[in-house]
C-alpha positions in Angstrom: -28.3 68.4 -105.8 -25.7 69.3 -103.0 -25.9 71.6 -100.7 -22.9 73.9 -101.1 -23.8 75.6 -97.5 -24.3 72.4 -95.5 -20.9 70.6 -93.9 -19.2 67.9 -95.1 -19.9 64.3 -92.9 -16.9 62.8 -92.5 -16.2 59.4 -91.6 -12.0 59.1 -92.2 -9.7 60.1 -88.9 -6.0 60.9 -88.5 -3.6 59.8 -91.6 -6.1 58.4 -93.3 -8.2 62.4 -94.1 -5.0 63.3 -94.7 -3.8 60.6 -97.3 -7.2 61.2 -99.1 -6.8 63.7 -101.4 -10.5 64.8 -101.7 -10.7 65.3 -98.5 -7.3 66.6 -97.2 -7.0 70.1 -96.8 -3.3 70.5 -95.3 -2.8 73.6 -93.4 -6.2 74.7 -93.8 -7.7 72.5 -91.1 -9.0 74.6 -89.0 -8.4 74.6 -85.3 -11.7 72.5 -83.9 -11.3 70.5 -86.9 -7.9 69.0 -86.4 -9.2 68.5 -82.9 -12.1 66.5 -83.7 -10.9 64.7 -86.6 -7.4 63.5 -84.4 -5.0 65.9 -86.5 -3.4 67.3 -83.7 0.5 67.2 -84.2 0.9 65.7 -87.4 1.1 69.0 -89.4 2.8 72.5 -88.5 0.8 74.7 -85.7 0.1 77.8 -88.1 -3.1 77.8 -90.1 -3.9 78.9 -93.9 -6.5 79.6 -96.2 -6.9 78.2 -99.7 -6.0 81.8 -101.1 -2.3 81.5 -98.8 -1.7 77.7 -100.2 -2.3 78.7 -103.6 -0.4 81.4 -104.1 2.4 79.2 -102.4 1.8 76.1 -104.6 2.0 78.7 -108.0 5.5 80.2 -106.3 6.7 76.7 -105.8 5.5 76.1 -109.6 7.6 78.7 -110.8 10.7 77.0 -110.0 10.0 74.9 -112.8 11.3 76.3 -116.6 10.4 72.4 -117.7 6.6 71.8 -119.0 6.9 68.1 -118.2 8.5 69.1 -114.9 5.6 71.4 -114.4 2.8 68.6 -115.0 4.5 66.2 -112.8 4.2 68.7 -109.8 0.7 70.0 -110.1 -0.2 66.1 -110.9 1.7 65.6 -107.0 -0.3 68.6 -105.9 -3.0 66.7 -107.2 -2.4 63.3 -105.6 -2.3 65.0 -102.4 -5.1 67.7 -102.0 -7.5 68.1 -105.2 -9.2 71.1 -104.0 -6.4 73.2 -103.7 -5.3 71.5 -107.0 -8.9 72.5 -108.9 -8.0 76.3 -106.9 -4.7 77.0 -108.4 -5.7 75.7 -111.6 -9.1 77.6 -111.8 -7.1 80.7 -111.0 -4.2 80.4 -113.5 -6.0 78.2 -116.6 -4.8 80.3 -119.4 -1.3 79.5 -118.1 -1.7 75.9 -116.7 -4.1 74.3 -119.3 -1.5 73.6 -122.1 0.4 72.0 -119.0 -2.3 69.5 -117.7 -3.5 69.4 -121.3 -2.1 69.9 -124.9 0.9 70.4 -125.9 2.5 68.9 -122.6 0.1 66.2 -121.8 1.3 64.9 -125.4 4.7 64.3 -123.8 3.7 63.4 -120.6 1.7 60.5 -122.1 4.8 59.3 -124.3 6.8 59.5 -120.7 4.2 58.0 -118.5 5.8 54.6 -117.5 8.9 57.2 -116.3 7.1 59.8 -114.8 4.5 57.6 -112.6 3.8 58.7 -109.3 0.8 57.1 -108.1 -1.9 54.9 -109.6 -5.4 57.2 -110.6 -8.6 55.6 -112.0 -8.5 52.2 -113.1 -6.5 49.6 -116.1 -8.9 47.4 -117.2 -6.9 44.3 -119.3 -7.6 41.4 -120.9 -6.4 39.5 -118.0 -9.9 41.1 -116.1 -11.8 39.2 -118.0 -15.2 38.1 -116.1 -13.9 40.5 -113.2 -14.7 44.2 -114.5 -17.5 44.9 -112.7 -16.3 43.5 -108.9 -13.1 46.1 -110.0 -15.3 49.2 -110.5 -17.0 48.3 -107.4 -13.8 48.5 -105.3 -12.4 51.7 -106.7 -15.5 53.3 -105.8 -16.3 52.6 -102.9 -18.9 55.0 -101.7 -18.2 57.2 -104.4 -21.1 58.0 -106.9 -19.7 57.9 -110.2 -20.9 60.4 -113.0 -18.5 61.0 -115.6 -15.9 58.7 -117.3 -13.4 58.9 -119.5 -12.2 56.1 -121.4 -9.5 55.5 -123.8 -8.2 52.5 -125.4 -5.0 54.4 -125.7 -4.3 53.5 -129.8 -4.5 57.1 -131.4 -3.6 59.7 -128.5 -3.3 63.9 -129.8 -1.2 63.2 -133.1 1.4 60.9 -132.0 -0.4 57.2 -132.2 -0.7 54.4 -130.1 1.3 54.9 -126.2 0.1 52.0 -124.3 -1.1 51.8 -121.0 0.7 55.6 -120.5 -3.0 57.0 -122.5 -4.3 57.4 -118.4 -3.1 60.5 -118.9 -5.1 61.8 -121.6 -8.5 60.4 -119.1 -6.9 61.9 -116.2 -6.2 65.4 -118.1 -9.5 65.6 -119.5 -11.3 65.4 -116.4 -9.0 67.8 -115.1 -10.8 70.5 -117.5 -14.3 68.8 -116.9 -13.2 70.1 -113.3 -11.8 72.9 -113.6 -13.8 74.4 -117.2 -17.4 73.2 -115.6 -17.4 72.9 -112.3 -17.8 69.1 -112.5 -17.2 67.3 -109.2 -13.9 65.7 -109.4 -15.1 63.0 -106.5 -17.9 61.9 -109.2 -15.2 61.5 -112.5 -13.1 58.4 -112.7 -10.6 57.7 -115.7 -10.2 54.5 -117.1 -7.4 53.3 -119.5 -8.8 50.2 -121.6 -5.3 48.8 -121.7 -5.6 45.9 -124.3 -1.5 46.4 -125.1 0.5 47.8 -128.0 1.8 47.0 -131.1 4.4 50.3 -129.8 7.3 48.4 -130.3 9.2 50.8 -128.2 7.2 50.2 -124.9 7.5 46.7 -125.8 10.8 47.0 -125.4 11.4 49.3 -122.6 11.8 47.8 -119.2 10.2 50.8 -117.5 7.0 49.6 -119.5 3.9 49.8 -117.1 1.1 48.8 -119.3 -0.5 45.3 -119.8 3.1 43.7 -121.8 1.6 42.4 -124.9 1.0 42.9 -128.9 -3.1 44.7 -129.5 -5.9 43.1 -128.7 -8.4 43.2 -132.4 -11.1 41.6 -133.7 -14.1 39.4 -131.6 -11.9 39.4 -128.4 -11.3 43.1 -128.1 -15.3 43.5 -128.7 -16.1 41.2 -126.1 -13.9 42.5 -123.5 -15.7 46.0 -124.9 -19.1 45.1 -124.1 -18.1 43.4 -120.9 -17.2 46.9 -119.9 -19.9 49.2 -121.2 -21.7 46.1 -119.2 -20.5 46.7 -116.0 -20.2 50.3 -116.5 -24.3 50.9 -117.0 -23.9 47.6 -114.2 -21.9 49.5 -111.5 -22.9 53.4 -112.6 -26.2 52.7 -113.7 -26.2 57.0 -113.5 -22.6 57.7 -115.5 -22.1 59.4 -118.2 -19.1 58.3 -120.9 -16.5 59.7 -122.6 -14.8 57.9 -125.4 -11.6 59.0 -125.8 -8.6 58.2 -128.5 -9.6 55.9 -129.8 -8.3 54.7 -133.6 -10.9 55.7 -136.3 -12.0 52.7 -137.0 -12.7 51.6 -133.5 -13.8 55.1 -133.0 -16.7 55.0 -135.5 -17.9 51.1 -134.5 -17.5 51.8 -130.8 -19.8 54.6 -130.8 -22.3 53.3 -132.7 -22.5 50.1 -130.5 -23.0 51.5 -127.3 -24.8 55.3 -128.2 -28.0 53.3 -126.6 -26.5 51.1 -124.0 -26.2 54.3 -121.8 -25.1 58.3 -122.3 -21.6 58.1 -124.5 -20.3 59.9 -127.2 -16.6 60.2 -128.8 -15.0 63.3 -128.4 -12.4 63.4 -131.1 -15.2 63.0 -133.3 -18.7 65.6 -131.7 -16.2 67.1 -129.6 -13.9 68.0 -132.5 -16.5 69.0 -135.2 -18.7 71.3 -132.6 -15.7 73.4 -132.1 -14.5 73.5 -135.7 -18.0 75.0 -136.8 -18.1 76.6 -133.7 -15.1 78.5 -135.1 -17.0 78.9 -138.7 -19.6 80.1 -136.7 -18.2 83.1 -135.8 -15.7 84.2 -138.4 -19.3 84.4 -140.3 -19.6 87.2 -137.9 -16.6 88.7 -139.5 -16.3 88.3 -142.9 -20.7 87.8 -143.1 -20.6 85.0 -145.8 -23.6 82.2 -144.6 -23.3 79.0 -143.3 -24.5 77.2 -146.6 -22.2 79.6 -148.5 -18.8 78.0 -147.4 -17.1 75.7 -149.2 -15.1 73.8 -147.1 -11.3 71.7 -147.4 -10.5 68.9 -144.5 -6.8 67.9 -145.5 -7.1 64.4 -142.9 -9.9 62.1 -143.5 -9.3 60.3 -139.3 -11.8 60.0 -137.0 -11.6 64.1 -136.6 -11.9 65.3 -140.2 -15.2 63.0 -140.4 -15.9 64.5 -137.5 -15.7 68.3 -138.5 -17.5 67.4 -141.8 -20.4 65.8 -140.3 -20.9 68.7 -138.2 -20.9 71.2 -140.6 -23.1 69.1 -143.1 -25.3 69.1 -140.5 -25.2 72.9 -139.6 -26.1 73.4 -143.5 -28.9 71.1 -143.8 -30.2 73.4 -140.4 -29.7 76.1 -142.6 -31.5 75.0 -145.7 -29.5 72.8 -148.0 -30.6 68.7 -148.5 -27.8 66.4 -147.6 -26.6 65.5 -151.1 -25.7 69.6 -151.1 -24.3 69.7 -148.1 -22.0 66.4 -148.8 -20.5 68.4 -151.8 -19.4 71.3 -149.7 -17.8 70.1 -148.1 -14.3 68.2 -149.3 -12.4 65.4 -147.3 -8.4 64.5 -148.1 -7.1 61.7 -147.0 -2.9 60.6 -147.3 -3.7 60.1 -151.2 -5.5 63.4 -151.9 -9.4 63.4 -153.0 -12.0 61.1 -151.6 -14.2 60.1 -154.3 -16.9 57.2 -154.2 -15.4 55.5 -157.8 -16.0 51.8 -155.7 -12.3 51.9 -155.1 -12.5 53.4 -151.0 -13.4 50.3 -148.8 -14.0 51.9 -145.1 -16.9 53.2 -144.6 -16.5 56.1 -142.8 -14.5 57.1 -145.9 -17.3 56.6 -148.1 -18.8 58.6 -146.0 -16.4 61.9 -146.8 -16.0 61.5 -149.9 -18.1 63.3 -153.3 -20.3 61.2 -155.9 -17.7 60.7 -158.6 -20.1 62.7 -160.9 -19.5 65.8 -158.7 -15.9 65.7 -158.8 -15.5 65.5 -162.3 -17.9 68.1 -162.7 -15.5 70.2 -160.7 -12.1 68.6 -162.9 -10.7 66.4 -159.5 -10.0 62.9 -160.0 -9.6 60.4 -157.2 -6.4 61.2 -155.1 -6.4 64.9 -156.2 -3.6 66.9 -154.0 -4.6 69.4 -151.9 -2.8 72.2 -154.5 -5.4 70.5 -157.1 -8.4 70.8 -155.0 -8.4 74.4 -153.8 -7.3 75.8 -157.7 -10.8 73.5 -158.7 -13.2 74.1 -155.8 -12.0 77.4 -154.3 -12.3 76.6 -150.8 -13.3 79.9 -148.7 -12.7 77.1 -145.8 -9.7 75.2 -144.8 -9.2 72.8 -142.2 -6.1 70.6 -141.2 -6.8 67.3 -139.2 -4.1 65.4 -140.7 -0.8 65.5 -137.8 1.2 67.0 -141.5 3.5 70.0 -140.1 3.5 72.4 -142.8 1.1 70.7 -144.7 -0.5 74.4 -145.4 2.0 75.5 -147.9 2.8 79.1 -149.5 1.2 78.1 -152.6 -2.0 76.7 -151.4 -2.5 79.6 -148.8 -2.0 82.2 -151.5 -4.5 80.3 -153.9 -7.1 80.2 -151.2 -6.3 84.1 -150.6 -6.4 84.9 -154.0 -10.7 83.8 -154.2 -12.4 84.5 -150.9 -11.2 88.1 -149.1 -11.2 86.7 -145.7 -10.6 83.0 -146.0 -10.5 80.5 -143.2 -7.4 78.6 -141.9 -7.6 76.5 -138.8 -4.4 74.1 -138.6 -6.4 71.6 -135.7 -3.4 69.2 -135.5 -2.1 68.6 -132.5 0.9 68.9 -130.2 2.1 72.4 -131.6 4.8 71.0 -133.5 2.0 68.8 -135.6 0.2 72.2 -137.2 -0.3 71.7 -140.5 0.5 75.9 -140.7 2.5 78.3 -138.3 0.0 81.0 -137.9 2.6 84.1 -138.5 3.5 82.4 -142.0 -0.2 81.8 -142.9 -1.1 85.8 -141.7 2.2 87.1 -144.0 0.7 85.0 -147.0 -2.8 86.7 -146.8 -1.7 90.1 -146.3 -3.0 89.9 -142.6 -6.4 88.9 -144.1 -7.2 85.0 -143.2 -9.5 84.4 -139.9 -7.3 81.9 -138.4 -7.6 79.2 -135.3 -5.7 76.5 -134.4 -5.9 72.8 -131.9 -2.7 74.0 -130.3 -1.0 77.3 -128.3 0.5 80.2 -130.7 1.8 83.4 -129.4 0.2 86.5 -130.3 1.7 87.6 -134.1 2.7 91.3 -135.2 2.4 92.6 -138.1 3.6 96.4 -138.2 1.2 98.0 -135.2 -1.2 95.5 -135.2 -1.7 92.6 -133.2 -3.1 89.5 -134.3 -4.5 87.3 -131.3 -4.1 83.4 -132.3 -7.4 81.0 -131.0 -7.6 77.9 -129.6 -10.0 75.6 -131.2 -9.7 73.7 -127.6 -12.0 70.9 -127.5 -12.6 72.3 -124.1 -15.0 75.0 -125.7 -17.2 72.0 -125.8 -16.8 68.8 -124.1 -16.8 70.2 -120.6 -20.4 71.9 -121.0 -21.5 69.5 -123.2 -21.1 66.5 -120.1 -22.5 69.1 -117.4 -25.5 69.4 -119.4 -26.2 66.0 -119.8 -25.7 65.1 -116.5 -27.7 67.7 -115.4 -30.1 67.4 -116.9 -30.3 63.3 -117.0 -30.4 62.6 -120.6 -31.0 59.5 -121.8 -28.3 59.6 -124.7 -26.5 62.1 -126.5 -27.2 63.4 -129.5 -25.2 65.1 -132.4 -27.9 67.9 -132.1 -26.9 68.3 -129.0 -23.0 68.9 -130.2 -24.8 71.2 -133.0 -26.6 73.5 -130.2 -23.5 73.3 -128.2 -21.3 74.9 -131.0 -23.9 77.8 -131.8 -23.6 78.8 -128.3 -19.6 78.2 -128.0 -19.6 80.9 -131.3 -22.1 83.0 -129.9 -20.0 83.8 -126.1 -16.8 84.9 -128.4 -17.6 88.4 -128.1 -17.4 91.5 -130.9 -13.8 92.5 -129.1 -11.9 88.9 -129.2 -13.5 88.6 -132.5 -11.6 92.2 -133.5 -8.3 91.2 -131.9 -8.5 88.1 -134.0 -10.0 85.2 -131.6 -12.9 83.0 -133.2 -12.7 81.7 -130.0 -13.2 83.2 -126.1 -10.5 84.1 -124.3 -9.8 80.6 -122.5 -10.0 82.4 -118.5 -13.6 82.7 -119.3 -13.4 79.0 -120.0 -15.4 78.6 -116.8 -18.8 80.8 -118.3 -18.8 79.6 -121.6 -19.5 76.2 -120.5 -22.1 76.9 -118.6 -23.6 78.7 -121.8 -22.9 75.6 -123.6 -24.3 73.5 -120.8 -27.6 75.7 -120.9 -28.1 75.3 -124.7 -27.2 70.9 -123.9 -30.0 70.6 -122.2 -32.2 73.1 -123.9 -31.7 70.8 -126.9 -32.3 67.9 -124.5 -35.8 69.2 -123.7 -36.3 69.9 -126.9 -35.8 65.8 -128.0 -37.6 64.7 -125.2 -35.1 62.6 -123.8 -35.4 64.5 -119.9 -37.8 65.9 -117.9 -39.2 69.5 -119.2 -37.8 72.2 -118.0 -37.9 75.9 -118.3 -35.1 78.5 -119.4 -35.8 79.5 -115.8 -34.9 75.6 -114.2 -32.1 75.0 -116.9 -29.9 78.2 -115.4 -31.0 77.7 -111.7 -29.6 74.0 -112.5 -26.4 74.6 -113.5 -25.7 77.7 -111.5 -26.4 75.6 -108.3 -25.5 72.0 -109.6 -21.5 72.9 -109.9 -18.9 72.3 -107.7 -16.3 75.2 -106.5 -12.6 74.7 -105.5 -13.1 75.5 -101.7 -12.9 74.3 -98.6 -16.3 73.2 -96.5 -15.9 72.6 -93.0 -16.0 69.3 -91.9 -18.6 67.2 -89.3 -17.2 64.3 -87.7 -19.2 61.1 -88.3 -19.2 57.2 -87.0 
């Protein structure tokens, strides 16, 4: 691990150094550094601290009221000075996370070609067949890449195919890895697998920057993916890869195809599942029900819904239910209604989510039963939304759930904010303040009489940075579902009693760095127990997490040839 007390050896000089965002200090270069690196006369005389620079940047940021303008300002800062960018982000994380990630990143993705300023990361297109590995080498240079976030841009948040704009998602995720878990920004790489788009609005936009063709499909798509994964394994043999925002069928196929090829996971499936499970486990500290007693309804049978169902079922199995029993404690609905395995479901992932026909019949439900019918017959204790359908949790449905359970858990998890299945204020009104709530996007506190309810955001940022950090620091050979179960339990344990009493099912965002450390420790312990890395004691794991994280501060530079 890098000795944080030692000077950094730097070869660049003059303008080259100033224009390298990983090394640039701006006005914080010391007098000695300015002389040693040929910087005299290239900037004003005064020397500032990073705290002064950060405060000045924050004041300048306040000149903008529009979230997208703030996003562009922060992106420009990151392109100039990464250390300062992460210092500012870390100091104001709760305020700025909705800017660098959801919900503003959704708008930034839509507008990507119109607000583009500087290329960051790698775009892999079908035109690069046979040349992906050399392209990765050219981009990396001397950098030791340990973490990659790659998207094919087809299923961005709740807004669908955004073509090359999906790069904003990869960049945003990696910002949270650094700000939220201390991953060194010099070791990360965002990648857009730009295989075209079926979004006609983008294809007809003269400013669109992506590969201007219909989406690559079938064997040609998988051949390009195979070459990409082979190239990553060859060029970055120590890297972990996070798959992001693939369409549900491709997401599952890609995840399964490469799980043994390199350490990798899909945040939309596994990260979302662990995040939702953590919220349910936190709520149990309030209502007292065991996980195996919960009856869960998931509205939305895409990648997120599948990931949540898998993680909840795995948790129930870990606590004593059989696989069949756990499967029938979780009901999933798609746009056509309740999923039942009656021979008509063509997609394998939907068959995995479906109830047996005989069980559904015993409960008086048929294939396609709507949410109201499922609620009335199944009497869920937990309602989760991943449908992207605003208002899908109607007053009738919520009141029906509240009539059969004292403290229902209601989690409209779709994002951006305007895709949420319910508004927290309405749910709390319909349940007389008894619902235990979390949402996928940020919502303001809700006041009912003299009581103020804080609304926790079930953001995957509480899971994936810690999982990634734990995998990288342990050197685990692969990423397993048991690691995500360990991460979910660790996350739930970090929620304080005071936070629970205020209505939060997740910790405050300003504690993300500490929370990610606890998640990383749990993941590393699980890696050890599964024999996926070298044996490490709890003490050794905690030391590795403490010493293996990056801090946004300027280290002294030593000039080398």
